C-alpha positions as CSV (number, residue, x, y, z in Angstrom):
1,M,-64.5,28.9,-35.3
2,P,-62.7,29.7,-32.6
3,V,-58.6,29.5,-33.5
4,A,-56.9,28.6,-29.8
5,E,-53.4,28.7,-29.8
6,P,-50.7,28.5,-26.7
7,F,-48.9,31.4,-26.9
8,R,-45.4,33.0,-24.3
9,A,-47.0,34.4,-21.4
10,L,-45.5,37.4,-19.2
11,H,-45.9,37.1,-15.7
12,Y,-44.5,37.7,-12.5
13,A,-41.3,36.6,-11.4
14,I,-41.4,36.6,-7.4
15,A,-43.0,33.6,-6.9
16,P,-43.0,33.5,-2.8
17,Q,-44.8,37.2,-3.5
18,L,-47.4,36.1,-6.3
19,G,-50.8,36.5,-3.7
20,E,-49.3,40.3,-2.8
21,V,-49.2,41.0,-6.7
22,L,-52.2,39.9,-8.1
23,A,-55.6,41.6,-8.8
24,P,-59.6,40.8,-9.0
25,P,-60.6,42.5,-12.4
26,Y,-61.0,45.6,-12.4
27,D,-64.9,46.2,-12.9
28,V,-65.3,44.2,-9.1
29,I,-62.3,46.9,-7.5
30,S,-63.7,48.9,-5.0
31,P,-62.4,52.3,-3.9
32,E,-61.7,51.1,-0.8
33,Q,-60.2,47.6,-2.0
34,R,-57.6,49.2,-4.5
35,D,-56.1,51.4,-1.4
36,D,-55.3,47.5,0.3
37,L,-53.9,46.5,-2.6
38,Y,-51.8,49.2,-3.6
39,A,-50.3,48.7,0.4
40,R,-49.6,45.6,-0.7
41,S,-47.5,45.3,-2.4
42,P,-45.4,48.6,-4.7
43,Y,-45.4,45.5,-7.3
44,N,-49.6,44.9,-7.3
45,V,-50.7,44.3,-10.4
46,V,-53.7,46.7,-9.6
47,R,-51.3,50.3,-10.7
48,M,-51.3,48.4,-14.3
49,V,-55.1,47.2,-14.1
50,L,-56.9,50.0,-12.3
51,G,-54.4,53.1,-11.1
52,R,-55.1,55.6,-8.7
53,E,-53.0,58.1,-10.1
54,H,-53.5,61.6,-12.5
55,D,-53.3,59.5,-15.9
56,P,-53.7,55.7,-14.9
57,Y,-53.2,55.0,-19.0
58,A,-49.3,56.6,-18.6
59,E,-48.2,55.5,-15.4
60,A,-49.5,51.9,-16.2
61,A,-47.1,52.0,-19.0
62,R,-44.4,53.1,-17.5
63,F,-45.3,50.4,-14.0
64,L,-45.4,47.7,-16.9
65,R,-42.0,48.8,-18.5
66,E,-40.2,49.4,-14.9
67,W,-41.4,46.1,-14.0
68,T,-40.2,44.5,-17.4
69,A,-36.6,46.2,-17.1
70,T,-35.6,44.8,-13.6
71,D,-37.0,41.6,-13.8
72,I,-40.0,41.7,-11.4
73,L,-42.5,40.6,-14.7
74,R,-40.3,37.8,-17.2
75,T,-41.8,36.6,-20.4
76,D,-41.6,32.9,-20.6
77,D,-39.6,31.9,-23.6
78,L,-41.4,29.2,-25.1
79,P,-45.6,29.2,-26.4
80,A,-47.3,26.8,-23.7
81,Y,-50.8,26.4,-22.4
82,Y,-51.4,27.5,-19.1
83,I,-54.3,25.4,-17.0
84,L,-55.9,27.1,-14.2
85,Q,-57.3,25.4,-11.2
86,Q,-59.4,27.8,-8.8
87,E,-60.3,25.5,-5.5
88,F,-62.5,27.4,-3.6
89,E,-66.2,27.9,-1.3
90,A,-69.0,28.9,-2.2
91,L,-72.8,27.5,-1.7
92,G,-71.4,25.9,1.3
93,R,-69.4,23.4,-0.1
94,T,-66.3,22.7,-2.0
95,F,-65.7,23.2,-5.9
96,V,-62.3,23.0,-7.7
97,R,-62.7,24.6,-11.4
98,T,-60.5,23.3,-13.9
99,G,-59.6,25.3,-17.5
100,V,-56.4,26.3,-19.8
101,I,-55.0,29.7,-20.6
102,G,-54.2,30.5,-24.2
103,R,-54.9,33.3,-27.0
104,C,-57.9,32.5,-28.6
105,S,-58.5,34.5,-32.6
106,V,-60.9,38.0,-32.2
107,E,-63.6,38.1,-34.5
108,P,-67.3,40.2,-33.9
109,P,-69.5,37.9,-30.9
110,S,-71.6,36.1,-33.4
111,V,-73.1,32.5,-33.8
112,Q,-71.2,32.5,-37.5
113,S,-68.2,33.3,-35.6
114,G,-68.1,30.6,-32.7
115,I,-67.8,33.0,-30.0
116,L,-71.2,34.0,-28.0
117,P,-72.0,36.9,-26.4
118,H,-75.1,36.6,-23.5
119,E,-75.0,40.1,-22.2
120,K,-75.4,43.3,-23.8
121,T,-71.8,46.0,-23.7
122,L,-71.9,49.5,-21.7
123,A,-69.8,52.6,-23.8
124,K,-67.4,53.9,-21.2
125,P,-66.4,50.6,-19.6
126,K,-65.1,49.3,-23.5
127,E,-63.3,53.0,-23.9
128,D,-61.7,52.5,-20.6
129,R,-60.5,50.0,-22.0
130,F,-59.0,50.4,-25.0
131,K,-57.3,53.9,-23.8
132,L,-55.3,51.4,-21.1
133,L,-54.5,49.2,-24.3
134,Q,-53.2,51.8,-25.9
135,S,-51.3,52.9,-23.4
136,I,-49.9,48.9,-23.0
137,A,-50.0,46.5,-25.4
138,T,-50.9,44.2,-22.6
139,Q,-54.1,42.2,-21.4
140,D,-53.6,41.7,-18.0
141,S,-56.4,39.4,-16.8
142,Q,-58.1,36.8,-19.3
143,I,-61.7,36.6,-20.8
144,F,-63.5,33.1,-19.3
145,G,-64.8,30.8,-22.0
146,I,-67.1,28.3,-22.0
147,I,-66.6,25.7,-24.8
148,Q,-69.1,23.1,-25.5
149,D,-68.2,19.2,-24.1
150,P,-70.6,17.2,-25.5
151,K,-69.1,13.7,-24.9
152,H,-66.9,16.0,-21.2
153,E,-63.5,15.2,-23.2
154,F,-62.2,18.7,-23.0
155,A,-63.2,18.5,-18.6
156,G,-61.6,15.0,-18.8
157,Q,-58.0,15.8,-20.4
158,L,-57.9,19.1,-18.3
159,L,-58.4,16.7,-15.3
160,A,-56.3,14.4,-16.9
161,V,-52.6,17.1,-16.5
162,T,-53.7,18.9,-13.2
163,Q,-52.6,14.9,-11.5
164,E,-48.9,15.9,-11.5
165,K,-47.4,19.1,-9.4
166,P,-48.5,22.6,-10.1
167,L,-45.7,24.9,-11.1
168,V,-47.8,27.7,-9.1
169,E,-50.1,27.2,-5.8
170,V,-50.9,30.1,-4.5
171,T,-53.8,31.5,-2.4
172,F,-56.0,35.1,-3.6
173,D,-59.2,36.0,-2.4
174,N,-59.6,33.0,-0.3
175,V,-58.9,30.9,-3.9
176,I,-56.6,28.5,-3.9
177,Q,-54.9,28.8,-7.5
178,R,-53.0,26.1,-9.2
179,V,-51.0,27.0,-12.4
180,W,-50.0,24.1,-14.9
181,V,-47.5,24.8,-18.1
182,I,-48.0,22.5,-20.8
183,T,-45.4,22.9,-24.3
184,E,-46.3,19.6,-25.1
185,E,-47.8,19.5,-29.2
186,D,-50.1,17.1,-28.7
187,F,-51.9,18.9,-26.2
188,E,-52.1,22.1,-28.3
189,Q,-53.6,20.7,-31.1
190,F,-56.6,18.8,-28.9
191,V,-57.0,22.5,-27.3
192,A,-57.2,23.5,-31.1
193,R,-59.5,20.8,-32.6
194,H,-61.3,20.9,-29.6
195,A,-62.1,24.6,-29.9
196,E,-62.3,24.8,-33.7
197,A,-65.5,22.8,-33.0
198,S,-67.3,24.3,-30.5
199,N,-68.7,27.8,-29.2
200,V,-67.8,29.3,-26.9
201,L,-69.8,31.2,-24.2
202,I,-68.2,34.3,-23.3
203,A,-68.8,34.2,-19.5
204,D,-67.2,36.9,-18.2
205,G,-65.0,39.5,-20.6
206,H,-67.8,41.0,-22.9
207,H,-65.9,44.9,-22.5
208,R,-62.9,43.9,-23.0
209,F,-63.7,41.4,-25.5
210,E,-65.0,43.4,-27.9
211,T,-62.1,46.5,-27.1
212,A,-59.6,43.6,-28.2
213,I,-61.4,44.2,-31.8
214,R,-61.7,47.5,-31.4
215,Y,-57.3,47.1,-30.7
216,R,-56.8,44.9,-33.4
217,D,-58.5,47.3,-35.8
218,W,-57.0,50.6,-33.9
219,R,-53.3,48.8,-34.1
220,R,-54.0,47.5,-38.2
221,A,-55.1,50.9,-39.6
222,E,-51.8,52.7,-37.6
223,A,-49.2,50.4,-39.5
224,A,-48.7,47.7,-41.6
225,L,-48.5,44.2,-38.9
226,P,-47.8,40.8,-40.6
227,T,-51.4,38.5,-40.9
228,P,-51.3,36.5,-38.2
229,H,-49.9,39.1,-35.3
230,D,-50.5,39.5,-31.9
231,V,-53.7,42.1,-31.9
232,D,-55.5,39.1,-34.3
233,Y,-55.8,37.2,-30.5
234,T,-56.7,37.4,-27.3
235,M,-56.0,36.3,-23.7
236,M,-58.5,33.4,-23.1
237,Y,-59.4,31.0,-20.2
238,L,-61.3,28.4,-21.7
239,T,-63.5,25.9,-19.3
240,S,-65.9,22.2,-20.0
241,E,-69.9,23.9,-20.1
242,H,-69.3,20.4,-17.8
243,D,-66.8,21.2,-15.7
244,P,-68.1,20.0,-11.7
245,G,-66.7,23.7,-10.6
246,L,-68.7,25.6,-12.8
247,V,-70.9,27.9,-10.6
248,V,-73.4,31.1,-11.3
249,L,-74.3,32.6,-8.7
250,P,-77.4,35.5,-8.9
251,T,-76.9,38.6,-8.6
252,H,-79.4,40.8,-7.1
253,R,-81.4,43.9,-7.6
254,L,-82.1,47.1,-5.5
255,V,-84.0,49.5,-6.7
256,F,-84.0,53.1,-5.2
257,G,-85.3,56.3,-6.2
258,L,-88.4,56.2,-7.6
259,A,-90.7,59.1,-7.3
260,E,-94.3,58.5,-4.8
261,F,-93.6,54.7,-4.8
262,S,-96.3,53.0,-2.6
263,P,-95.0,49.8,-1.2
264,E,-99.3,49.2,-1.1
265,K,-99.6,49.9,-4.3
266,F,-96.9,48.1,-6.4
267,I,-98.0,44.9,-4.1
268,R,-101.4,45.4,-5.6
269,E,-100.2,45.5,-9.4
270,L,-97.4,42.9,-9.2
271,S,-100.6,40.5,-7.6
272,G,-102.4,41.6,-11.0
273,K,-99.9,39.9,-13.1
274,F,-98.4,36.8,-10.7
275,H,-99.5,35.0,-7.6
276,V,-97.7,36.7,-4.6
277,V,-96.6,34.6,-1.3
278,L,-96.0,36.6,1.8
279,M,-93.6,34.7,3.3
280,E,-94.0,34.0,7.2
281,R,-90.2,33.7,7.6
282,H,-87.8,34.3,5.2
283,D,-84.1,32.7,5.6
284,G,-82.6,34.9,2.1
285,Q,-83.6,31.7,0.1
286,V,-85.5,32.3,-3.0
287,P,-88.3,29.1,-3.7
288,E,-87.3,27.2,-6.9
289,T,-90.8,27.1,-8.2
290,S,-90.9,31.3,-7.4
291,L,-89.4,33.9,-10.5
292,F,-88.3,35.8,-7.3
293,V,-88.4,37.1,-4.5
294,V,-89.3,40.9,-3.7
295,V,-88.0,42.0,-0.1
296,L,-90.2,45.2,0.8
297,P,-89.6,47.0,4.1
298,S,-93.3,45.3,5.3
299,G,-91.9,41.6,4.9
300,S,-90.7,39.2,1.9
301,Y,-93.1,38.3,-0.2
302,A,-92.4,35.4,-3.3
303,V,-93.0,36.1,-7.1
304,F,-95.2,32.9,-8.7
305,P,-96.3,33.2,-12.5
306,K,-99.9,32.3,-12.3
307,Q,-99.4,29.8,-14.9
308,P,-96.8,27.4,-13.5
309,P,-94.5,25.8,-16.5
310,L,-94.7,22.1,-16.8
311,S,-92.3,20.2,-15.2
312,G,-89.6,18.7,-16.2
313,I,-90.3,19.6,-19.7
314,R,-86.5,21.9,-20.4
315,P,-87.5,24.2,-23.7
316,T,-85.2,23.7,-26.3
317,D,-84.8,26.9,-28.8
318,G,-83.5,29.5,-26.8
319,E,-86.3,32.2,-27.9
320,T,-88.2,30.4,-25.6
321,V,-85.7,30.1,-23.0
322,L,-84.7,33.9,-23.3
323,K,-89.5,34.9,-22.9
324,N,-89.1,32.5,-19.7
325,L,-86.2,33.1,-17.3
326,P,-87.3,34.8,-14.4
327,L,-84.9,37.9,-15.1
328,T,-86.5,38.5,-18.5
329,I,-90.4,39.0,-15.9
330,L,-88.6,40.8,-13.7
331,H,-86.7,43.4,-16.1
332,S,-89.5,43.6,-18.9
333,V,-92.9,42.9,-16.6
334,V,-92.0,44.7,-12.9
335,F,-89.7,47.4,-13.6
336,E,-90.6,48.1,-17.1
337,E,-94.4,47.7,-16.9
338,I,-95.4,48.5,-13.3
339,L,-92.3,50.8,-12.6
340,G,-91.6,52.3,-15.3
341,I,-87.8,51.8,-15.6
342,D,-87.8,51.7,-19.3
343,K,-84.6,49.6,-21.0
344,E,-82.2,53.1,-21.4
345,A,-82.8,53.8,-17.6
346,Q,-82.2,49.9,-16.8
347,L,-79.7,50.2,-18.8
348,Q,-77.5,53.4,-17.6
349,K,-78.8,51.8,-14.0
350,R,-80.7,55.2,-13.0
351,N,-82.8,53.3,-10.0
352,L,-81.3,50.2,-9.6
353,E,-78.6,48.7,-8.4
354,Y,-76.5,44.8,-8.1
355,T,-75.5,42.9,-5.2
356,E,-74.4,39.4,-5.4
357,D,-74.7,39.2,-1.2
358,A,-78.1,38.5,-0.4
359,A,-78.0,39.1,3.1
360,D,-77.1,43.0,1.9
361,V,-80.8,43.2,0.3
362,Q,-83.1,43.3,3.6
363,P,-80.6,46.3,6.1
364,R,-80.6,48.3,2.7
365,V,-84.7,48.3,2.4
366,S,-85.1,48.2,6.5
367,S,-82.9,51.0,6.2
368,G,-84.1,53.5,3.0
369,V,-81.5,53.5,1.0
370,A,-83.4,51.0,-1.4
371,Q,-87.1,51.0,-1.6
372,I,-87.4,47.1,-3.2
373,G,-85.2,44.3,-3.1
374,F,-84.9,41.5,-5.8
375,L,-84.0,37.9,-4.7
376,I,-82.9,36.0,-7.4
377,R,-82.0,32.2,-8.8
378,P,-78.8,31.3,-10.5
379,V,-78.9,30.8,-14.2
380,D,-78.3,27.3,-15.3
381,V,-75.6,27.2,-18.2
382,W,-77.9,25.1,-20.9
383,E,-80.3,28.0,-20.0
384,I,-76.9,30.6,-21.1
385,F,-75.9,28.1,-24.5
386,A,-79.8,28.3,-25.7
387,I,-80.1,31.8,-25.6
388,S,-76.9,32.9,-26.4
389,N,-76.7,30.1,-29.7
390,A,-80.2,32.0,-30.9
391,G,-77.8,34.9,-30.7
392,L,-80.0,36.5,-28.6
393,V,-78.8,38.4,-25.0
394,M,-79.6,38.3,-21.6
395,P,-80.3,41.5,-19.1
396,Q,-77.9,43.1,-17.7
397,K,-75.7,41.4,-14.3
398,S,-77.4,38.0,-15.5
399,T,-74.9,35.9,-14.9
400,Y,-72.0,36.0,-11.7
401,F,-69.8,33.1,-12.7
402,Y,-67.2,31.8,-9.5
403,P,-64.7,33.2,-8.8
404,K,-63.8,35.3,-10.9
405,L,-60.2,35.1,-12.9
406,P,-57.5,36.8,-11.1
407,S,-55.4,39.9,-12.8
408,G,-51.5,39.4,-13.1
409,L,-51.2,35.5,-12.2
410,V,-50.8,34.9,-16.7
411,M,-50.7,38.2,-19.8
412,Y,-50.8,38.7,-22.3
413,Q,-48.9,41.6,-25.0
414,M,-50.3,42.6,-27.9
């Protein structure tokens, strides 16, 4: 089962300018945003996370050396846990999510190891992150983990800690980020005990977690290292499954590039498998009992199963949960059977694009950039745990845990 420990974090020593040096995770930074981050500060961590130099890996190592030598970056004297609380707006209201940053043992994700993945990974981003780790031996952002917390004890203890004044409070990406540093042995034992007794779901960071395993194996093949060693761990943020600020947003789908696509034929074929209702007025919402909403130039259509599930009955086995998941039905029945987009094409995104912005779907369909849009309902955390605990994975881009964890706030040297 997962082993959680405190560690000596590497972090910025320029607290007044902290908001200017943070960055989002590498996989959500657009070229335009990267340019903006470069302009904010000559010390912005994006230079290490996703550099634009000719050799970004070598340059990331150079920046790390220079910033460490000039005390821009500093390592804490004592191992600690770092409580991160994020206050943010979503779904028309204010949320507060609290988690603890520590280091967690790396083992291949599985039910047996207690580290549960919920989606498959791709080779290209893992290769990129591996080259970066080879160069800088430092993790600039955390794996996002959710811990099972049946008695709400983990959530309660973290909230109790946050009653004190935070060491750091900074606003980044419209999110208030608060940090507490905890070195008390009782708290260390509390976190270790709960991690060891629980499965930990990887909410975000599947590619980086698998890269940490590969990096550990590479380092141990290169040199004789003591056991345990820093390479045997990865930096992880853990929050409770019952945290009131745990928000999962949907990732919507856009289909493009289909040869000889006919919207009329598509609706006919769709109606043969589902109950399809033209929505007279569509406000961008997905009806609660529907599977998803189809957006075409002619209008929006709510799609319902022909045999709706029994109300109030929650399946307990992961295989049934996955089979009935609207995203599974969308990818297997609509994409594969009706539209002819096979699993490999889906994985490589040959005819698919993804967006978190529901308001982006209709304009892109109306303009002809996309042929079809699919608006999705968010997945519940219990569904993700049920599927993962059964050793199964969900379709790509099934979840969008909001907000993302910032890069550069707390870093881990391996």
